[in-house]
N, C-alpha and C positions, 0 to 999 in steps of 0.2 A: 576530567570525567564527562563533562558535557559533550566534548567532541567525540568521545568513545561511544556514548549512548546514541548520538546522532548517526555515527557510522553504522552501528548495529541496526538501527531503525532503517537506514538506507539499504542495507543488505537484505533484510527481511522483505521490504517493499519490492525490491528488484526481483526476488524469487517469486513472490506472489503475483507479480505482473506478467511473468513469463508463462504464457498459455501452454507452451510445449513442455515446460517443466511440470506444470500442474497436471496436464493430461497423462504424462508418463507416470508421475508419482502416484496419482490417485487411480488412474486407469488400470494399471497392471494388477494390483491386489483385488480391486473390485471385480474386474473381468474374470480373473482366476477363481474368485469365490463363486461367482455365478456358474462358471463352467464345471468346477469340480463338485459343486453341491449335489448334483445328480448322479455322481459316480457311485455313491453309496446311499443306502436309505438314510435320510437326514437324521432320523431318531436313533439310528444304530449306535450303540455304545462303543467307544474306542478304548481298548484296554479295560473295559468294564467300568469306566469312570464317567466320561463326558460324552454327550451325543456327537455324532459326526459334524452336524451343523455348527456346534459350539467349538469343537476342535479346529475345524477349518477356519472359523472366524478369527480365533486367536492366532492361528498360523499365518493367516493373511494380514493380520495386524502387524505381526513381526516382519513379514515380507515387505509390507508397505513402509515400515520404519527403515528397513534395509535399503529399499529403493530410494527413499527420500534422502537418506544419509549419503549414499554413494553418488546420487545425482547432484545434490546441493553442494556437498563438500568435495566430491571427486571431480566430476566432469567440468563443473563450472570453475572450480579453482584452477585446474590445469589449463583451461582455456585462458583464464586471466593471467596466469604466469606466462603463457606463450605470447599474449598480446602486449606484455609490458606493464600491465596494470599493477601487478604486485610490486614491481620495481618503483613505480611512481608512489606507491603507498609508503615506501621507506623514507621518502623525503618530507612527509607530512609530520606535524607535531605529535601524532599518535605514538604510543609506546611500540617498541619493536614487536612485542608479543601480541599486540591487539589484532593484527590481521588474522592470524590463525585462530585466536580465541573467538573472534567475532564470527568466523566461518563455522566454528564448532557450535556456538550459541544459536546462530541462524538455522543450522541443521536441526538442532533440538526443537526450536520453535516451530519449524515446518512439520516435524514428525507428529506433533500433537494433533493438529486437525486431520491428518491422514488417518491416525488411529480412530478418531471420532467418526469419520466418514465410513470407514470399513465396519465399525460397530453398528452404525445406522443401517447399512445394507444387511448386516447379519440379522438385525432385529426385524427389519421390514420384509426382507425376501427369504431369509433363512429360518425365520421363526424362533430365533434365540430369545429366550425370556429370562431376564435377570432382574433382581431388585435394583432400585435406584442407587442405593449405597454400593451394591456390588459392581454396577456399571462404572461408577466413579472410581472405586478402588482399583478395578481392572485397568481403566484408562491411565490412572496415575502410576500404577505399577509398571505397565508396559512402557510408559513414557520415561520414567526415571531410569529404568534399566536399559534404555536404548542408548545411553551415553557411549558405551564402547563401539556401537555401530556408527554413531556420529564421528567418533574419533578415527575409526577406520576410514570413513569417507574422506575426511580431511587429509589423512596420511596418504591415501591413494592420489589425491589431488596434487600432493607434493612430489610423488614418486614417478608419475607418468606424464608424458607430454600431451599437448592438446590434440595432436594427430592420433594418438593411440588411446586417448581417454575413453571414447565411446565404446569401442570393442572391449576394452578391459573392464569398464564399469558394467556393461551389459553381461559379459561373461561371468563376472563375480556375482551379479544378482542371481542368476539361474544356477550356478554351481553351488553357491552357499545355500540357496533356497532348496535345491533338491537334496544335496547331501546333508543339509541340516534338518531334514525331516519336515519341511514346511508344506510340501505337496502331498505327502502320504505319511501315515504313522510310522515312526521309527521301528516299532515292534514288528512291522510287516516287512522290513528290509532284511537282506542277508546279514549274518552276524558281523562280517568285516565292515559293512556300511554302517551298522549300528554303532560300532566303535568310532568310526570316522565322525558320525553325527554328533556324538557326545564330546567331541573335541572342538566343535565349532561354536562361536558365540551366539549365533542366532537360534541354535537349538535350545540353549539355556535361557535365552530371552523368552521364547515361546513357552518353555517349560515352567517358567515362573507364573505366567498367566494361567496355565492349565492347573498348576498346583493350587492356585487361589480358588479356582472353580471346583476342583474335585476334592478339596478339603484335605490335601496331603501335607499341609503345613507351610512353613516359611520358605522352604526351598533353599536352605543354607548352602548346599553344594553349588546350586546355580548362581547364587550371589557371589560366591567366592571365585568361581570361574570367570564371571563377567568382570569382577573387580580386577582379576589378574590381567584380563585382556585390556581393560582400560589403562592400567599402569604401563603395560608393554607398548600399546599404541601411543600413549602419551609421551613416553620416553623417546620412542623412535621419531615421533613428530617433532619434539624439541630438538633432537639431534639434527634432523633434516633442515629444520628452520634455521638453526644456528649456522649450518654449513652454507646455506644459500645466502644468509646475511653476510658471512665472512667473505664469500666470493664477490658480492656486490661492493664491498669496501676495498677489495684488493685492487 
């Protein structure tokens, strides 16, 4: 257990020391928040519930979680697999599952400060005003429900090569962000795109935060969809991890 905790700490410190990772992860959602904030009147209500400034903040929190997950678990993991680092980890005393599990945990740990920074920008520059308890509840909710996004990032890291990781990860960021309704309200999209949005995990991730703020309740449907994605991504990740381990032993 001591070795596993030391490895997890090592992974998190490596991520936080990478300025390129930090700039990309924090920069994208913050810049987009500032750019899109003026596209509409900040106080205009979206679907008659929350102001645009608040809707955009929650959406960019979700986008930031997606960027952090895909970058930490996807691009970096695929690069490590290409360099042989993953193979070297298999000869250590650590359990076979620890490499993927640590990547997943590291992604979740990095997502938390990204959410906090986007919220600070929303409060300072967007004028979002919430009670202290609501801020904490929103942060905890968006962090806990980001698990399927972190699992997707690690899965992508196992599926793509180091050469293709950057374009795949970048493409997924913007495809999922746009079609998931993070850049504009889903209600303003054409009907077919609204259907597509409601099939994507990041739509339901942001919807949970908005449901908390607009008083629409627990968001049971959103939780169930995210749980389903977590199970599917987890099973696929376990299968891929086992296949790679069996090839290494062959």
